[in-house]
C-alpha positions in Angstrom: 18.8 97.5 167.0 20.9 94.5 168.0 21.8 92.0 165.3 20.1 88.7 165.4 22.3 85.8 166.5 21.9 84.0 163.2 22.6 86.9 160.9 26.2 85.9 160.2 25.8 82.2 159.8 28.8 80.4 158.1 28.4 76.9 156.7 31.3 74.6 156.0 32.3 71.2 154.7 35.3 69.4 156.4 37.1 66.2 157.2 37.1 64.5 160.6 40.6 64.1 162.0 40.1 63.0 165.6 37.2 61.4 167.5 38.7 60.8 170.9 37.1 63.6 172.9 38.8 63.9 176.3 35.5 65.2 177.8 33.5 62.2 176.3 30.9 64.5 174.8 31.0 63.0 171.4 32.9 66.0 169.9 35.2 65.6 166.9 38.0 67.6 165.4 37.5 68.7 161.9 39.9 70.1 159.3 37.5 72.5 157.5 38.0 73.1 153.7 39.0 76.7 152.9 39.9 77.5 156.5 42.4 74.8 157.7 44.8 73.9 155.0 46.5 70.5 154.6 49.9 71.9 155.8 50.2 70.9 159.5 52.9 73.5 160.0 50.3 76.2 159.6 47.6 74.6 161.8 48.5 71.4 163.6 45.7 68.8 164.3 46.2 69.5 168.0 45.2 73.1 167.5 41.9 72.4 165.7 38.8 73.3 167.8 36.5 70.5 169.0 33.3 70.5 167.1 30.0 69.5 168.8 27.8 67.0 166.9 24.1 67.5 166.6 22.0 64.4 167.5 18.4 63.7 166.5 15.6 65.1 168.6 14.7 61.5 169.4 17.7 61.3 171.7 17.8 62.4 175.3 20.4 65.1 174.8 21.4 65.5 178.5 22.7 63.6 181.5 24.4 61.0 179.3 21.1 59.8 177.9 20.9 58.8 174.2 23.0 57.1 171.5 26.7 57.7 171.1 27.9 59.8 168.1 29.0 57.4 165.3 31.1 59.6 163.1 34.5 58.0 162.2 37.9 59.5 161.3 38.1 60.7 157.7 34.3 61.2 157.5 33.3 64.2 155.3 30.9 66.3 157.4 28.7 69.4 156.9 28.1 72.0 159.6 28.1 75.6 160.7 29.8 78.0 163.1 27.7 78.9 166.1 29.7 82.1 166.5 29.4 83.3 162.9 32.3 85.2 161.6 34.6 84.4 164.5 34.5 80.8 163.3 35.7 79.1 166.5 32.6 77.2 167.6 31.8 74.6 164.9 28.9 72.2 165.1 28.4 69.2 162.8 24.9 68.7 161.4 25.6 65.6 159.4 28.0 63.6 157.3 28.4 63.3 153.5 29.2 59.8 152.3 32.5 59.6 150.3 35.2 57.1 149.5 38.8 57.1 150.8 41.6 54.6 150.2 43.0 52.6 153.1 46.4 54.4 152.6 44.7 57.8 153.0 42.9 56.6 156.1 46.0 55.5 157.9 48.1 58.5 156.7 45.6 61.1 158.0 44.5 59.5 161.3 46.7 56.5 162.0 43.5 54.3 162.2 44.0 50.9 160.8 41.8 48.8 158.6 39.7 45.9 159.7 42.5 43.5 158.9 44.5 45.0 161.8 41.7 46.0 164.2 42.4 45.4 167.9 39.9 43.1 169.6 38.7 44.2 173.0 36.2 42.4 175.3 33.5 43.5 177.6 32.2 40.7 179.8 33.9 38.2 177.5 32.2 39.3 174.4 34.4 40.4 171.4 33.9 44.1 170.5 35.7 45.0 167.3 36.4 48.7 166.6 38.5 50.7 164.2 41.2 51.5 166.7 44.9 52.0 166.7 47.0 49.2 168.0 48.9 50.0 171.2 52.2 50.9 169.6 50.5 53.1 167.0 48.3 55.1 169.3 51.2 55.9 171.7 53.3 57.1 168.7 50.5 59.3 167.5 49.2 60.7 170.8 52.3 60.9 173.1 55.7 62.6 173.0 58.8 61.6 174.8 61.8 59.2 174.7 60.4 56.7 177.2 57.2 56.0 179.1 58.1 58.2 182.0 58.7 61.2 179.8 55.5 60.5 177.8 53.4 60.2 180.9 55.0 63.4 182.4 54.2 65.4 179.2 50.7 64.0 179.0 49.8 65.3 182.5 51.3 68.7 181.7 49.1 69.0 178.6 45.5 70.4 178.6 44.2 66.9 177.8 46.0 65.5 180.9 44.8 68.2 183.2 47.4 71.0 182.7 49.1 69.9 185.9 52.1 71.5 187.6 55.4 69.7 187.1 55.5 68.5 190.7 52.0 67.1 190.4 52.8 65.2 187.2 56.0 63.8 188.8 54.0 62.8 191.9 51.7 60.6 189.9 54.6 59.1 187.9 56.5 58.3 191.2 53.5 56.1 192.1 53.1 54.6 188.6 56.7 53.7 188.6 56.4 51.9 191.9 53.3 50.1 190.7 54.4 49.0 187.2 57.6 50.8 186.0 55.0 52.8 183.9 54.5 49.6 181.8 50.9 49.4 180.4 51.3 45.6 180.0 52.5 45.0 183.5 50.8 42.2 185.5 51.1 41.9 189.3 53.5 39.3 190.5 51.3 38.6 193.6 49.8 35.1 193.2 46.2 35.1 192.3 45.9 38.9 192.1 46.3 39.7 188.4 46.4 43.5 188.8 47.1 45.1 185.4 48.6 48.2 183.7 50.4 51.3 184.8 48.3 51.8 187.9 47.7 48.1 188.6 44.0 48.1 188.3 42.7 45.1 190.2 40.3 42.7 188.3 38.6 41.9 191.6 37.1 45.5 191.5 35.1 47.3 188.9 38.0 49.7 188.2 39.7 47.1 186.0 36.5 46.5 184.0 35.9 50.3 183.8 39.4 50.7 182.2 38.4 48.3 179.4 34.9 49.8 179.0 36.4 53.4 178.8 38.9 52.3 176.1 36.3 50.5 174.1 34.0 53.5 174.1 36.8 55.8 173.0 38.2 53.5 170.3 41.4 52.9 172.2 43.5 49.9 172.9 43.4 49.2 176.6 47.0 47.9 176.3 48.3 51.3 175.2 50.0 53.8 177.4 47.8 56.6 176.0 44.6 54.6 176.7 45.6 53.9 180.3 46.7 57.5 180.9 43.4 58.8 179.5 41.5 56.5 181.7 43.5 57.4 184.8 42.9 61.1 184.2 39.2 60.5 183.6 38.8 58.3 186.7 40.9 60.7 188.9 38.8 63.7 187.9 35.4 62.1 188.0 35.4 59.9 191.2 35.4 62.2 194.2 36.8 59.8 196.8 40.1 59.3 194.8 41.5 62.5 196.2 41.7 65.0 193.4 40.8 68.1 195.4 43.4 67.2 198.1 46.0 66.4 195.4 45.5 69.8 193.7 45.8 71.6 197.0 49.2 70.0 197.7 52.1 72.4 197.6 55.0 70.1 197.0 55.9 66.8 195.3 56.2 64.7 198.5 52.7 65.7 199.7 51.1 65.2 196.3 52.8 61.8 195.9 51.5 60.6 199.2 48.0 61.8 198.6 47.9 60.0 195.2 49.2 56.9 196.9 46.7 56.9 199.8 43.7 58.0 197.8 44.1 56.7 194.3 46.4 53.7 194.5 45.6 52.6 198.1 48.4 50.0 198.4 49.6 48.1 201.5 51.6 50.5 203.8 55.3 50.8 203.6 56.2 52.2 200.1 55.6 55.9 200.6 59.2 57.0 200.9 60.2 54.9 197.8 57.4 56.5 195.8 58.4 60.0 196.9 62.0 59.4 196.1 61.2 58.4 192.6 58.8 61.3 192.2 61.6 63.7 193.2 64.0 62.0 190.7 61.5 62.4 187.9 60.8 66.0 188.7 64.5 66.8 188.8 65.2 65.1 185.5 62.2 66.4 183.7 62.8 70.1 184.8 66.5 70.0 183.9 66.0 68.9 180.3 
């Protein structure tokens, strides 16, 4: 007789470490008491599994319908493992109120207190969130000596799409031409005001969607990490931006041109400069 699925149920209590789910499914990372110790050398936060969060039966539960998950960093949560003894598929059933000091909150997650919250706006209305300021989120989430290396390593990571080195370099060749990979860059074209590493234009909804995305994910829209996360999200979710052609490219020049024509869509004439920078980035990054 086959065992029933729920025969080996394991319950747990844990502490929320990360709430920025790259898939935007409302998942959280939890350091579970008795399984994941406090020593990050044993199990780093990056290696913790994403835990699904149960929502009330009054919510839609599919197709993006329903309320967003409201669990915050450092929350104490109660849940179970859907895969029993294997303990790799956690689901959160609820939170357990507790108190933590401001110092503990910042030490564990990097999230700041209300006194240093970053104000974002949607349609001109202030929207205050417990979010890292730009300099802090980039320090916590990205690795590298400069913005080029940070962006390159981001795109190589699973969160950034696990891209091939030449694909990451192709994107950066474009971003460098657009903004020098500066998340605070503003277009010098009079009256245009395009902004950020990819120069999102405020005359289109792409600029607004950048801010909306960062607000939903508790990120500063001025941060390199926030803009890289939105770029990856937009590139992978909007069909006409050329992802399938980009992934089919076999070399850095072709990938660079596809990203230019499909994603950036600038005035003609800069293709060779973008490709040259992409090749330089690829050479430098693969030699180090």
